[in-house]
N, C-alpha and C positions, 0 to 999 in steps of 0.2 A: 338186386344188390348194387350199391354204388361201387365204382371201380376201385377206389383206394382200400377196400376191405377184403382183399383176396389173401387167403392163407395158402402158402405153397408147401405141401408136404412131400419132401423128397427123401424121407427116412427109409424107404424101401428100395432105393436105387443106388447103384455104385458108380454111376457116371460122374466124372468130375464136374464141379460147378465152376463157372467163370462169369465175368461181367464184361459187357461190351456195349459201349455207347448208351449207357443208361438202362441196359437190359441184363437180366439174370439169365444166363445161358445154361441149359441142362440138356445136353445132346442136341436134338433138333428143335427143342422147345425154347422159345425166348419170351420172357415175361418182363414187362416194364417194371423197374424197381419202384416207380411212383405208385403202382397199383397194388403193392404187396404190404400187408399189415404185419405178417409174421412168416418166418421160414422155419420149418420143422426138419431137422437133420437126424440121421441115424448113424449107427456104428460103421456102416459101409460108405457113408457119405465122404466125399473128398472135396475140399475147398481150400483156397489160399487166403492170404492176408488181404488181397484185393477185394474178395467177396465180403469179408468182415468190415473193411473200411467203407465200402460202398453201402452196405446195409446200415452202418452207423450214420452215414451221411443222409440217408433217407428215413432215419428213425425206425428202422426195422429190427426187432429183437430176433435172435436166433435161438430156438429151443432145440436142445440136443436130447435124443432118446437113447436108452441103453439097449442091450441086445433083445430085451423083451418088447421093445417099442414103447416103453414107459418114459415120459419126460423126466430128466434128472437135473438139467441145468438150463440157464437162460442168460444170454448176453444181451445187454441193452445199451443204447447210445447215451452219451452225456447230453444234457438238456441244452437247447438253443434259446430257451425262453429268456427274455431280457430282464425279468424280475426274479430269476432263480434264487439269487442271494436273499432278497427280501422275503421270498416265500419260504425258504428253508428256515429263516429266523422266525417267521410267523408260525410255522409248524411247531417249532421247538417251544415257542411261547404260548401255544394254544391252551387256554384255561381248561381246567377239569370240567366245569359245567358245560362248556361248548363241546368238548369231546364227548361227554355223556349224551348230550342232545343229538349230536350227529350219529352216535352209535344207535340210539333209540330209533331214529328214522331209517337207518340202514336195516336194522333187525325187523322193524315193522314191514318194510318192503319185502324182505326175504320170506317172512311168514305168510304174507299175503300171496306171494308167488307160489309158495307150497300149497296154499289153499286152492289156488287156481288149478294146480295139477290134480288135486283130489276132487274137484267139483263134480265130475261125472263118475268117478270111481266110487266115492263115498261122500255124498252131499252132507251128511251129518257131521263127519269128521272135518270137512271143509268149513262148515259153519262154525265149528268149534275153534278152528285155527283163526278164523276172522275175528272172533270174539277175543281170542288171546292177543292178536295183533293190536287191537284197540286198547288192551289193558297194559301194554308195555309202557313203562315209565322211563324217564331219563336215566341212561346207564343200564337199563334192564336189571335192577337190583333183585327182582324176583326170579331171574334166570328163566324167563318165559321162553327164550330161544330154545333152551334144552328141552323143556316140557313139550313145546310144539314139535320139536324134532322127533321125540319119541312117538308122538301120535302120527306124524307124517310118515316116517319110515315103516311103521307097523302096518300102515294102510295103503302104501303106494302100490303094492302088488295084491290084487284081490285074492283072498283065500290063502295068502301066504304072508308070514311075518318076516319081512326082509330085515337083515341086520347090516347096518352100515359100519364098515371097518376100513380105515385108511390103507391097510396093507393086505386087504382081502383080495381074492380072485373073483372070477365071474363078473357079475354086474359091477362089483366094486372097482375092478380094474378099468372098466369102461368109464365109470364116473371119474376116477382119478385122471385118466387121460383127457377127458373133456374139460375137467376143471383146470388142468395144467395149460391147455390151449387158451382158455379164457384168462388165466392168470398172466400169461405172456402178454396178452393184449392190454390187460390192466396195468402191468408194469410199464409198457410203452406209453400209455396214455398219461400215467403219473409223471414220467420223466418229461414228456412233451409239454406238460402243463407247468413245468418249473418247480415241481415238488420232489422231495426225496422219498423213495419207497421204504426207507429204513424207519422213519418216524410214523408209527401207527396211531390209531385212535384207541382201539381196544387191545389189539395184539401188540405185545411189547417184549417178547422173548429176546434177550440180548444177542442171541445167536442167529436171529432171523433178519436177513437183510431186506426182506420184502414185507414187513409188517403191515404197511399201509395197503399194499396190494391184497393182503389177506383180509383186510377190513372191507375194502371197496368191492371185492369180488362177490360178497354175500348175496346181493340182490339178483345176481345173474346165474347163480347155481341152479335154480329151478328150471331154467331153459335147458341146461345140460341133462338134468334129471328127466325132463319130458322126452328128450331124444333117446336116452338110454333105455327107459322103460317102455319105449315104443318098439324096441328090438325083440326078437325071439330070445328066450332064456338061454339058448345055446350061442348067442352072438359072442364073437371073440375079436380081439385086436389083431388076430392073424388074418382076418378078412379086411382087405383094403377098403371095401365099400363101407364097412362099419367105421373105420378110422376116418374116412372121408366125410361121412355124415357128421361125425363129432367135430371135425374141423370146420364144417360148414355151419355149425351153430352160430358162429360170429355173424353170419349173413342173415340169420333169422330175424323177423320183426320182434322187437322187445314188447311192443304193445300195439294198440289200435291206431296210433298216430303214424305208423309206417317206419319209425326209426329202427335201425337194425341194432342187434346186440352190440356190435362194435362201435357204432356211433353213440349209443347210449353210454357205453363205458367211457368214451372220451368226454362226453358232456358231463358225466358225474365227476370225473377227475378235474375238469376245468371249473366246475361249480365248487368243488372242495377247495381249490386254490383261491377262489374268491372268498369262500367262507373263512379260511384261516386268516386272511388279510382284513376281515371285517366288512367286506363289501356286501355280503349276504348275511341276514340275521338268522336264517335257518337254512339247512342243507336240503335242496330238492333232490329226491332220490327216485329214479324210475322204478316202475313196478312191472313185473313179468305178467303178461296176459296171453293166453292162447288165442291165436288168430286162425279162423277157419280158412282152409285153402292155402 
């Protein structure tokens, strides 16, 4: 893992956090702020304005968890990008056809990643998902994403029909936690790239301040799924090893080229910034691939 992609999870400790000479200090532990991609806090965490200010200076989002350990909020810094104004305007003016084309590529990548997770579990279902990915058209008017999801979730656990619910317990709570960690990194990358997370491609609920993050996260969800369904069915967020494994998804390779999930997220956000300004004719989207070892 490259140094700048370390997630620091202090949600389970009550030691006050402070900063000193470019280091985040937690008791006897000192971590260079330049090496941190995200900080996860809990209800017992204690920090002052100096921590928030320094985190913002280093473009570090702070994710706060509730008493259950479930992420419920995220602070993120203002962008330092020199083209932030131009990119916000370009986002707002992005044409419907280009939005639909970008969404098509994002969903194709997501479905192919889901197929990758099913490759050994159910090769037939994996092949079906790959065919569905090829059939996705601009804007996904046939809603193949939903059809593929029904196949995927019903086959992800051999001999068991898993039901995906946002507010569910068990494996659903692990998925929610893992997705929230990834989402924090996506928000950070969006802001760093001079974009606004409010203006999405497909997601556009007026009460959602992170619509673009909910678009760009899609290709990375299968990486979280792969980790969650590698746990025993009894796995819980009460186990710090489980939470740590979910945090470390950001350090996993996205594919065979060696890029991590975190670096791939940043590359996608930067590519989208170029796409909205017309520097790219199509949006290149990374695809999740399982890497042996």
